[in-house]
The first five atom37 places (N, CA, C, CB, O) and aatype in JSON, in Angstrom:
{
  "aatype": [12, 0, 1, 13, 6, 19, 18, 0, 2, 0, 7, 2, 15, 11, 0, 2, 16, 14, 18, 10, 19, 3, 19, 5, 15, 3, 13, 10, 6, 7, 10, 16, 13, 1, 19, 19, 19, 14, 10, 9, 1, 0, 3, 15, 13, 14, 14, 7, 11, 10, 14, 0, 3, 13, 16, 14, 10, 13, 6, 9, 7, 7, 9, 5, 4, 12, 10, 8, 14, 0, 13, 9, 0, 15, 19, 14, 10, 15, 6, 10, 7, 14, 16, 9, 7, 15, 10, 1, 0, 8, 1, 3, 16, 9, 16, 0, 0, 10, 3, 1, 10, 10, 7, 7, 18],
  "atom_mask": [
    [1, 1, 1, 1, 1],
    [1, 1, 1, 1, 1],
    [1, 1, 1, 1, 1],
    [1, 1, 1, 1, 1],
    [1, 1, 1, 1, 1],
    [1, 1, 1, 1, 1],
    [1, 1, 1, 1, 1],
    [1, 1, 1, 1, 1],
    [1, 1, 1, 1, 1],
    [1, 1, 1, 1, 1],
    [1, 1, 1, 0, 1],
    [1, 1, 1, 1, 1],
    [1, 1, 1, 1, 1],
    [1, 1, 1, 1, 1],
    [1, 1, 1, 1, 1],
    [1, 1, 1, 1, 1],
    [1, 1, 1, 1, 1],
    [1, 1, 1, 1, 1],
    [1, 1, 1, 1, 1],
    [1, 1, 1, 1, 1],
    [1, 1, 1, 1, 1],
    [1, 1, 1, 1, 1],
    [1, 1, 1, 1, 1],
    [1, 1, 1, 1, 1],
    [1, 1, 1, 1, 1],
    [1, 1, 1, 1, 1],
    [1, 1, 1, 1, 1],
    [1, 1, 1, 1, 1],
    [1, 1, 1, 1, 1],
    [1, 1, 1, 0, 1],
    [1, 1, 1, 1, 1],
    [1, 1, 1, 1, 1],
    [1, 1, 1, 1, 1],
    [1, 1, 1, 1, 1],
    [1, 1, 1, 1, 1],
    [1, 1, 1, 1, 1],
    [1, 1, 1, 1, 1],
    [1, 1, 1, 1, 1],
    [1, 1, 1, 1, 1],
    [1, 1, 1, 1, 1],
    [1, 1, 1, 1, 1],
    [1, 1, 1, 1, 1],
    [1, 1, 1, 1, 1],
    [1, 1, 1, 1, 1],
    [1, 1, 1, 1, 1],
    [1, 1, 1, 1, 1],
    [1, 1, 1, 1, 1],
    [1, 1, 1, 0, 1],
    [1, 1, 1, 1, 1],
    [1, 1, 1, 1, 1],
    [1, 1, 1, 1, 1],
    [1, 1, 1, 1, 1],
    [1, 1, 1, 1, 1],
    [1, 1, 1, 1, 1],
    [1, 1, 1, 1, 1],
    [1, 1, 1, 1, 1],
    [1, 1, 1, 1, 1],
    [1, 1, 1, 1, 1],
    [1, 1, 1, 1, 1],
    [1, 1, 1, 1, 1],
    [1, 1, 1, 0, 1],
    [1, 1, 1, 0, 1],
    [1, 1, 1, 1, 1],
    [1, 1, 1, 1, 1],
    [1, 1, 1, 1, 1],
    [1, 1, 1, 1, 1],
    [1, 1, 1, 1, 1],
    [1, 1, 1, 1, 1],
    [1, 1, 1, 1, 1],
    [1, 1, 1, 1, 1],
    [1, 1, 1, 1, 1],
    [1, 1, 1, 1, 1],
    [1, 1, 1, 1, 1],
    [1, 1, 1, 1, 1],
    [1, 1, 1, 1, 1],
    [1, 1, 1, 1, 1],
    [1, 1, 1, 1, 1],
    [1, 1, 1, 1, 1],
    [1, 1, 1, 1, 1],
    [1, 1, 1, 1, 1],
    [1, 1, 1, 0, 1],
    [1, 1, 1, 1, 1],
    [1, 1, 1, 1, 1],
    [1, 1, 1, 1, 1],
    [1, 1, 1, 0, 1],
    [1, 1, 1, 1, 1],
    [1, 1, 1, 1, 1],
    [1, 1, 1, 1, 1],
    [1, 1, 1, 1, 1],
    [1, 1, 1, 1, 1],
    [1, 1, 1, 1, 1],
    [1, 1, 1, 1, 1],
    [1, 1, 1, 1, 1],
    [1, 1, 1, 1, 1],
    [1, 1, 1, 1, 1],
    [1, 1, 1, 1, 1],
    [1, 1, 1, 1, 1],
    [1, 1, 1, 1, 1],
    [1, 1, 1, 1, 1],
    [1, 1, 1, 1, 1],
    [1, 1, 1, 1, 1],
    [1, 1, 1, 1, 1],
    [1, 1, 1, 0, 1],
    [1, 1, 1, 0, 1],
    [1, 1, 1, 1, 1]
  ],
  "atom_positions": [
    [[15.9, -5.37, 9.19], [15.68, -5.95, 7.77], [14.08, -5.76, 7.43], [16.14, -7.66, 7.71], [13.19, -5.82, 8.28]],
    [[13.91, -5.54, 6.18], [12.47, -5.48, 5.67], [12.45, -5.74, 4.29], [11.8, -4.16, 5.91], [13.31, -5.27, 3.55]],
    [[11.41, -6.55, 3.82], [11.27, -6.85, 2.61], [11.1, -5.6, 1.83], [10.27, -7.75, 2.48], [10.41, -4.69, 2.3]],
    [[11.76, -5.46, 0.48], [11.78, -4.35, -0.5], [12.69, -3.23, -0.07], [10.4, -3.8, -0.71], [12.75, -2.2, -0.73]],
    [[13.41, -3.42, 1.03], [14.57, -2.4, 1.35], [15.7, -2.54, 0.44], [15.14, -2.58, 2.79], [15.92, -3.63, -0.1]],
    [[16.45, -1.5, 0.22], [17.32, -1.37, -0.76], [18.6, -1.15, -0.05], [16.93, -0.33, -1.71], [18.69, -0.3, 0.83]],
    [[19.75, -2.01, -0.47], [21.04, -2.0, 0.31], [21.96, -1.54, -0.6], [21.49, -3.35, 0.89], [21.79, -1.78, -1.79]],
    [[22.99, -0.85, -0.19], [24.22, -0.58, -0.88], [25.02, -1.93, -1.11], [25.06, 0.47, -0.06], [25.15, -2.75, -0.19]],
    [[25.5, -2.11, -2.26], [26.11, -3.55, -2.33], [27.65, -3.24, -1.94], [25.93, -4.33, -4.0], [28.33, -2.34, -2.44]],
    [[28.06, -4.13, -0.97], [29.34, -3.93, -0.3], [30.33, -4.91, -0.95], [29.23, -4.17, 1.27], [31.5, -4.91, -0.56]],
    [[29.84, -5.87, -2.09], [30.56, -6.76, -2.52], [31.49, -6.3, -3.8], [0.0, 0.0, 0.0], [31.46, -5.12, -4.15]],
    [[32.22, -7.13, -4.39], [33.11, -6.85, -5.29], [32.42, -6.37, -6.81], [33.97, -8.11, -5.34], [33.0, -5.74, -7.69]],
    [[31.12, -6.81, -6.82], [30.43, -6.37, -8.05], [29.69, -4.97, -7.94], [29.41, -7.45, -8.43], [28.8, -4.7, -8.74]],
    [[30.09, -4.06, -6.93], [29.35, -2.85, -6.74], [29.56, -1.96, -7.83], [29.69, -2.19, -5.51], [28.67, -1.12, -7.99]],
    [[30.54, -1.93, -8.65], [30.66, -1.13, -9.75], [29.47, -1.1, -10.79], [31.83, -1.53, -10.37], [28.9, -0.08, -11.19]],
    [[29.18, -2.49, -11.19], [28.03, -2.64, -12.1], [26.69, -3.0, -11.38], [28.35, -3.72, -13.12], [25.62, -2.91, -11.99]],
    [[26.76, -3.35, -10.23], [25.63, -3.7, -9.32], [25.77, -2.83, -8.04], [25.62, -5.28, -8.96], [26.28, -3.33, -7.03]],
    [[25.33, -1.5, -8.06], [25.55, -0.75, -6.84], [24.51, -1.11, -5.59], [25.43, 0.77, -7.24], [24.74, -0.8, -4.42]],
    [[23.44, -1.75, -6.0], [22.32, -1.89, -5.01], [21.76, -3.47, -4.98], [21.09, -0.8, -5.44], [21.85, -4.22, -5.95]],
    [[21.24, -3.78, -3.89], [20.57, -5.06, -3.6], [19.17, -4.8, -3.23], [21.28, -5.83, -2.48], [18.96, -3.89, -2.42]],
    [[18.17, -5.48, -3.7], [16.86, -5.31, -2.99], [16.53, -6.39, -2.37], [15.77, -4.96, -3.78], [16.73, -7.45, -2.98]],
    [[15.97, -6.45, -1.05], [15.66, -7.61, -0.06], [14.23, -8.07, -0.72], [15.55, -7.08, 1.77], [13.32, -7.25, -0.85]],
    [[14.09, -9.33, -1.11], [12.84, -9.79, -1.47], [12.28, -10.95, -0.5], [12.95, -10.25, -2.91], [11.23, -11.54, -0.75]],
    [[12.97, -11.21, 0.48], [12.49, -12.27, 1.41], [11.36, -11.79, 2.25], [13.61, -12.74, 2.32], [11.21, -10.64, 2.66]],
    [[10.55, -12.84, 2.46], [9.47, -12.6, 3.44], [9.84, -12.12, 4.81], [8.73, -13.81, 3.61], [10.9, -12.55, 5.27]],
    [[9.13, -11.31, 5.52], [9.43, -10.57, 6.54], [9.16, -11.73, 7.78], [8.52, -9.15, 6.54], [9.51, -11.53, 8.95]],
    [[8.53, -12.86, 7.37], [8.17, -13.92, 8.4], [9.38, -14.7, 8.57], [6.94, -14.87, 7.97], [9.43, -15.5, 9.51]],
    [[10.33, -14.57, 7.81], [11.7, -15.27, 8.08], [12.89, -14.47, 8.57], [12.16, -15.89, 6.85], [14.08, -14.76, 8.44]],
    [[12.31, -13.31, 9.21], [13.52, -12.4, 9.69], [14.42, -13.06, 10.7], [12.99, -11.07, 10.36], [15.45, -12.44, 10.95]],
    [[14.23, -14.17, 11.3], [15.06, -14.69, 12.33], [16.39, -15.41, 11.56], [0.0, 0.0, 0.0], [17.36, -15.82, 12.19]],
    [[16.28, -15.5, 10.28], [17.42, -16.19, 9.69], [18.74, -15.34, 9.53], [16.99, -16.69, 8.35], [18.59, -14.12, 9.5]],
    [[19.94, -15.82, 9.43], [21.06, -14.96, 9.17], [21.5, -14.63, 7.92], [22.04, -15.41, 9.7], [22.65, -14.23, 7.73]],
    [[20.61, -14.77, 6.97], [20.83, -14.27, 5.68], [19.47, -13.71, 5.16], [21.42, -15.38, 4.76], [18.43, -13.91, 5.78]],
    [[19.52, -13.02, 4.04], [18.4, -12.53, 3.4], [18.5, -12.81, 1.98], [18.22, -11.14, 3.64], [19.63, -12.85, 1.47]],
    [[17.4, -13.03, 1.23], [17.3, -13.3, -0.25], [17.13, -11.82, -0.89], [15.95, -14.38, -0.65], [16.24, -10.99, -0.67]],
    [[18.16, -11.75, -1.67], [18.2, -10.29, -2.58], [18.22, -10.49, -3.95], [19.48, -9.37, -2.35], [18.57, -11.59, -4.37]],
    [[17.84, -9.49, -4.82], [17.88, -9.4, -6.25], [18.81, -8.14, -6.52], [16.38, -9.27, -6.89], [18.62, -7.06, -5.95]],
    [[19.74, -8.35, -7.36], [20.69, -7.12, -7.57], [19.95, -6.15, -8.42], [22.11, -7.49, -8.3], [19.08, -6.52, -9.2]],
    [[20.27, -4.94, -8.28], [19.8, -3.65, -9.07], [21.08, -3.48, -9.8], [19.31, -2.22, -8.12], [22.02, -3.03, -9.17]],
    [[21.24, -3.8, -11.08], [22.32, -3.54, -11.87], [22.15, -2.21, -12.66], [22.53, -4.68, -12.76], [21.08, -1.91, -13.19]],
    [[23.28, -1.4, -12.7], [23.3, -0.29, -13.51], [22.8, -0.57, -15.07], [24.73, 0.24, -13.44], [23.37, -1.35, -15.84]],
    [[21.81, 0.11, -15.33], [21.12, -0.14, -16.65], [22.06, 0.08, -17.92], [19.86, 0.83, -16.77], [21.93, -0.52, -18.98]],
    [[23.06, 1.04, -17.62], [23.86, 1.42, -18.76], [25.04, 0.25, -18.9], [24.48, 2.97, -18.52], [25.87, 0.3, -19.81]],
    [[25.01, -0.77, -17.92], [25.92, -1.69, -18.16], [25.48, -3.04, -18.62], [26.62, -1.79, -17.1], [26.2, -4.04, -18.58]],
    [[24.18, -2.99, -19.1], [23.42, -4.16, -19.57], [23.1, -3.88, -21.0], [22.11, -4.44, -18.71], [22.85, -2.73, -21.36]],
    [[23.09, -4.88, -21.83], [22.56, -4.7, -23.22], [21.1, -4.41, -23.29], [22.82, -5.91, -24.04], [20.32, -5.19, -22.74]],
    [[20.65, -3.29, -23.96], [19.16, -3.16, -24.13], [18.46, -4.28, -24.84], [18.86, -1.93, -24.87], [19.06, -4.88, -25.73]],
    [[17.16, -4.62, -24.49], [16.32, -5.27, -25.4], [16.51, -6.77, -25.34], [0.0, 0.0, 0.0], [15.9, -7.47, -26.15]],
    [[17.41, -7.36, -24.34], [17.63, -8.81, -24.45], [16.58, -9.5, -23.61], [19.09, -9.23, -23.99], [16.38, -10.71, -23.74]],
    [[15.85, -8.7, -22.67], [14.82, -9.48, -21.72], [13.62, -8.61, -21.66], [15.39, -9.76, -20.16], [13.64, -7.42, -21.96]],
    [[12.45, -9.32, -21.2], [11.3, -8.56, -21.2], [11.23, -7.49, -20.14], [10.22, -9.41, -21.08], [11.66, -7.7, -19.01]],
    [[10.74, -6.44, -20.47], [10.8, -5.22, -19.66], [10.03, -5.63, -18.2], [10.02, -3.9, -20.53], [10.49, -5.12, -17.18]],
    [[9.02, -6.41, -18.1], [8.44, -6.82, -16.85], [9.2, -7.65, -16.13], [7.28, -7.41, -17.0], [8.94, -7.81, -14.94]],
    [[10.17, -8.25, -16.68], [11.14, -9.24, -15.97], [12.4, -8.4, -15.4], [11.69, -10.45, -17.07], [13.14, -8.88, -14.54]],
    [[12.57, -7.25, -15.89], [13.88, -6.46, -15.54], [13.26, -5.02, -15.51], [15.24, -6.64, -16.74], [13.59, -4.22, -16.37]],
    [[12.34, -4.67, -14.5], [12.01, -3.34, -14.47], [13.13, -2.31, -14.18], [11.0, -3.22, -13.55], [14.13, -2.7, -13.58]],
    [[13.02, -1.04, -14.57], [13.93, -0.16, -14.06], [13.31, 0.8, -12.9], [14.47, 0.61, -15.21], [12.14, 1.15, -12.8]],
    [[14.42, 1.14, -12.04], [14.17, 2.05, -10.84], [15.3, 3.05, -10.97], [14.17, 1.25, -9.34], [16.35, 2.73, -11.53]],
    [[15.12, 4.23, -10.47], [15.96, 5.17, -10.33], [16.36, 5.29, -8.79], [15.4, 6.35, -10.92], [15.58, 5.65, -7.91]],
    [[17.69, 4.92, -8.61], [18.12, 5.01, -7.05], [19.33, 5.73, -7.06], [18.37, 3.57, -6.28], [20.23, 5.47, -7.86]],
    [[19.41, 6.77, -6.05], [20.59, 7.45, -5.84], [21.12, 8.26, -7.2], [0.0, 0.0, 0.0], [22.3, 8.57, -7.38]],
    [[20.22, 8.51, -7.99], [20.47, 9.15, -9.16], [21.02, 8.25, -10.47], [0.0, 0.0, 0.0], [21.37, 8.73, -11.55]],
    [[21.01, 6.92, -10.13], [21.45, 5.94, -11.04], [20.3, 5.14, -11.56], [22.45, 5.08, -10.42], [19.51, 4.65, -10.76]],
    [[20.14, 4.97, -12.89], [19.12, 4.15, -13.46], [19.61, 2.68, -13.24], [18.88, 4.5, -15.02], [20.69, 2.28, -13.68]],
    [[18.78, 1.93, -12.54], [19.05, 0.54, -12.15], [18.11, -0.45, -12.7], [19.04, 0.41, -10.73], [16.95, -0.11, -12.89]],
    [[18.49, -1.6, -12.96], [17.62, -2.67, -13.51], [17.45, -3.73, -12.61], [18.12, -3.21, -14.73], [18.47, -4.27, -12.21]],
    [[16.31, -4.16, -12.18], [16.1, -5.32, -11.38], [16.45, -6.63, -12.14], [14.68, -5.34, -10.91], [15.95, -6.82, -13.25]],
    [[17.19, -7.43, -11.65], [17.58, -8.71, -12.53], [17.42, -9.94, -11.69], [19.14, -8.65, -13.08], [18.36, -10.46, -11.08]],
    [[16.14, -10.41, -11.71], [15.77, -11.67, -10.89], [16.54, -12.83, -11.16], [14.39, -12.06, -11.1], [16.72, -13.66, -10.27]],
    [[17.02, -12.98, -12.29], [17.79, -14.06, -12.76], [18.99, -14.26, -11.9], [18.18, -13.84, -14.15], [19.44, -15.4, -11.8]],
    [[19.59, -13.2, -11.23], [20.8, -13.16, -10.37], [20.31, -13.2, -8.76], [21.68, -11.73, -10.73], [21.02, -12.69, -7.9]],
    [[19.13, -13.8, -8.45], [18.63, -13.81, -7.22], [19.63, -14.52, -6.36], [17.3, -14.39, -7.19], [20.23, -15.47, -6.87]],
    [[19.93, -14.13, -4.95], [20.93, -14.78, -4.25], [20.57, -14.7, -2.66], [22.34, -14.12, -4.62], [19.7, -13.96, -2.21]],
    [[21.24, -15.42, -2.02], [21.12, -15.33, -0.59], [22.47, -14.72, -0.07], [20.8, -16.76, 0.05], [23.58, -15.14, -0.42]],
    [[22.26, -13.71, 0.78], [23.44, -13.03, 1.29], [23.36, -13.0, 2.87], [23.54, -11.55, 0.67], [22.32, -12.7, 3.46]],
    [[24.54, -13.32, 3.5], [24.5, -13.31, 4.78], [24.34, -11.71, 5.39], [25.76, -14.06, 5.22], [24.87, -10.75, 4.82]],
    [[23.63, -11.61, 6.46], [23.4, -10.24, 7.02], [24.62, -9.37, 7.09], [22.85, -10.34, 8.38], [24.69, -8.17, 6.85]],
    [[25.63, -10.26, 7.48], [27.03, -9.42, 7.8], [27.51, -8.79, 6.46], [28.33, -10.46, 8.41], [28.2, -7.77, 6.53]],
    [[27.2, -9.3, 5.3], [27.53, -8.7, 4.02], [26.77, -7.59, 3.49], [27.49, -9.63, 3.09], [27.26, -6.85, 2.63]],
    [[25.52, -7.41, 3.98], [24.62, -6.22, 3.33], [25.28, -5.03, 3.84], [22.95, -6.2, 3.77], [25.75, -4.92, 4.97]],
    [[25.28, -4.11, 2.88], [25.62, -2.82, 3.15], [24.49, -1.97, 3.83], [0.0, 0.0, 0.0], [23.4, -2.47, 4.09]],
    [[24.79, -0.72, 4.09], [23.65, -0.05, 4.62], [22.48, 0.14, 3.93], [23.96, 1.05, 4.95], [22.51, 0.19, 2.7]],
    [[21.28, 0.27, 4.62], [20.08, 0.43, 3.79], [19.99, 2.0, 3.29], [18.74, -0.02, 4.68], [20.26, 2.96, 4.0]],
    [[19.64, 2.04, 2.17], [19.68, 3.44, 1.47], [18.34, 3.9, 1.05], [20.57, 3.43, 0.2], [18.22, 5.04, 0.6]],
    [[17.24, 3.03, 1.18], [15.81, 3.43, 0.69], [15.05, 2.07, 0.72], [0.0, 0.0, 0.0], [15.39, 1.01, 1.24]],
    [[13.88, 2.4, -0.01], [12.96, 1.21, -0.01], [12.09, 1.23, -1.45], [11.91, 1.31, 1.39], [11.66, 2.26, -1.96]],
    [[11.95, 0.06, -1.91], [11.05, -0.04, -3.28], [9.7, -0.61, -2.85], [11.76, -1.1, -4.51], [9.02, -1.18, -3.7]],
    [[9.27, -0.5, -1.62], [8.14, -1.02, -1.13], [6.95, -0.52, -2.0], [8.02, -0.68, 0.31], [6.01, -1.28, -2.25]],
    [[6.99, 0.7, -2.45], [5.85, 1.17, -3.21], [5.88, 0.5, -4.73], [5.89, 2.81, -3.26], [4.96, 0.71, -5.51]],
    [[6.87, -0.22, -5.03], [6.91, -1.01, -6.28], [6.72, -2.55, -6.02], [8.29, -0.77, -7.02], [7.05, -3.38, -6.87]],
    [[6.28, -2.84, -5.01], [6.22, -4.26, -4.6], [5.53, -5.2, -5.46], [5.63, -4.37, -3.37], [5.86, -6.39, -5.49]],
    [[4.43, -4.64, -6.29], [3.77, -5.44, -7.15], [4.64, -5.7, -8.39], [2.48, -4.84, -7.48], [4.68, -6.84, -8.87]],
    [[5.32, -4.69, -8.93], [6.27, -4.82, -9.99], [7.18, -5.59, -9.68], [6.81, -3.74, -10.4], [7.53, -6.29, -10.63]],
    [[7.85, -5.82, -8.53], [9.0, -6.5, -8.13], [8.49, -8.03, -8.13], [9.57, -5.93, -6.67], [9.09, -8.93, -8.72]],
    [[7.32, -8.22, -7.39], [6.73, -9.49, -7.17], [6.25, -10.22, -8.52], [5.55, -9.3, -6.2], [6.32, -11.43, -8.72]],
    [[5.74, -9.23, -9.45], [5.54, -9.76, -10.82], [6.78, -10.21, -11.73], [4.82, -8.73, -11.53], [6.72, -11.1, -12.58]],
    [[7.86, -9.49, -11.43], [9.22, -10.14, -12.19], [9.7, -11.42, -11.49], [10.57, -9.06, -12.17], [10.29, -12.29, -12.12]],
    [[9.42, -11.53, -10.1], [9.84, -12.91, -9.63], [8.83, -13.8, -9.9], [10.17, -12.99, -8.18], [9.22, -14.97, -9.93]],
    [[7.67, -13.63, -10.11], [6.68, -14.55, -10.76], [7.09, -14.98, -12.14], [5.33, -13.88, -10.86], [6.88, -16.13, -12.54]],
    [[7.61, -14.17, -12.76], [8.04, -14.5, -14.14], [9.15, -15.46, -14.12], [8.46, -13.27, -14.89], [9.16, -16.42, -14.89]],
    [[10.22, -15.21, -13.16], [11.39, -16.01, -13.01], [10.86, -17.36, -12.52], [12.44, -15.36, -12.03], [11.34, -18.37, -13.03]],
    [[9.9, -17.47, -11.54], [9.46, -18.7, -10.95], [8.37, -19.41, -11.6], [9.08, -18.48, -9.66], [7.92, -20.44, -11.1]],
    [[7.9, -18.93, -12.69], [6.76, -19.47, -13.51], [5.44, -19.24, -12.82], [0.0, 0.0, 0.0], [4.62, -20.14, -12.99]],
    [[5.06, -18.22, -12.08], [3.88, -17.79, -11.72], [2.92, -17.38, -12.7], [0.0, 0.0, 0.0], [1.73, -17.23, -12.41]],
    [[3.44, -17.17, -14.01], [2.53, -16.71, -15.12], [1.86, -17.78, -15.65], [3.19, -16.02, -16.2], [1.06, -17.61, -16.57]]
  ]
}
């Protein structure tokens, strides 16, 4: 498990939320859960409702996905699907979106 890794969503919401991105600090890797933010299909969410820097877009597996920090969650390791990639190259964008959520601006 590593921060900014992307996992296939194995849960019931996978039709609209195909992926989850791990945002938890690697210093907490001994825990039995990870904090994740959903990557929602952009075509399943109404455009223009939220600031673009709060909901950045990423293309993953040919699907345009929107990070949605407001739906941040803790997921048991046993419920995470397989790792399918990484958004580590976009860590500043993801961190800025989380800062927006948590009042870091």
